[in-house]
N, C-alpha and C positions, 0 to 999 in steps of 0.2 A: 347672239346669245340663244341657247337652246330653250325651247318652250315645252319640252317633254320631261316629266318627272315620273320615274318609275319607283314604285315602292315594293321592292322584292328582296328576298333574303339571299339569293345566289347570283353571282355574276362572274363565273370562271369559264366562259366558253360553252356553257350549256344553260338550258332553261328548265327549271323544275316547275312542274304543273301540279299545284295543290289539288287534292281530291275534291275539294269544294267546287272547283271550276268544272271538273269532269261530271260531278253528280248534280250540279245545279240545273234542274229541269226547267227553270225559267228561261235559260239561255238557249237561243237557237244555235245550230251548228256554225252559222256564219259569225255570230257574236263571239262564240267560244274561240273560233279560229282567229278572229281579229284580236281578241284579248291576248292570246298566246303570242301572236305575231308582234303586238306592241310591247309585250314584256321582254322580247328578245332584242328590240331595237336599241341602238346606243343612245344615250341621253343627248348626244350631239345631233340627233335626227331633228330636222326642222319640221315640226308637225303640221300637216294639213290633211284634210279629208281627201283631196285630189291625189296627194302624194301616197297616201295609204292605198287608194284605189290602184294607182300605178304600180306600186310595189307588190301588191297581193294578187293582182289580176281580177279583183272584184270590181263590179260597177260602182260608180260614185253613189248612186242611190242606195245600193246594198250596204256600202260602208256607212253612210249617214244613218240608215236604219239600225245597223248593228251598234253604232256608237250611242244612239238614243237608248237602245235596249241596255247597254252596259251602264249608262247613266242611271236608268231606272232602277237597276239592281245593284247600284253603288260600287261597281268595279272601275268606274271612270268618272272623273269630275273635271269640269272646266272652271277655272278661277280667274277672274279679271284682275289684272295687275296694271293699273294705269291704262295705257292704250293697248297693252299686250294681254294675251290670254295664256295662262299656264295650264297645261293638260296633265292631270295626274292619273296614273294607271296603277291599279292595285291587284294583287294576286288573290284577294278575297274581298267580299263586300265590306266597305268602309265608309263611315260617315265623313263628311267634309271636316277636316281638322283633327280627326282621329288618326292615331298612328299605331302600327303593329310592329313590334320588334321581333 
């Protein structure tokens, strides 16, 4: 079972980057890159920090720091589901449980 949930409006072989991501001065270049990278992943991607590091060429510590940054600014959430963790990626800042259509 996949543990990555993307909350995006487009999925036709391209990734649309909302201006809010580009203009968000709170995000470092690494966090911005990682967000864009995660938004283009298939939902079948078995999420792990190490696999993100492998796929992007970023160091593990860099990926971990970028994910913390994305959590802080509400682009990324981890939700416990029993023994599993579901990872939610958003194209704009979103509170847990909030949905954008």
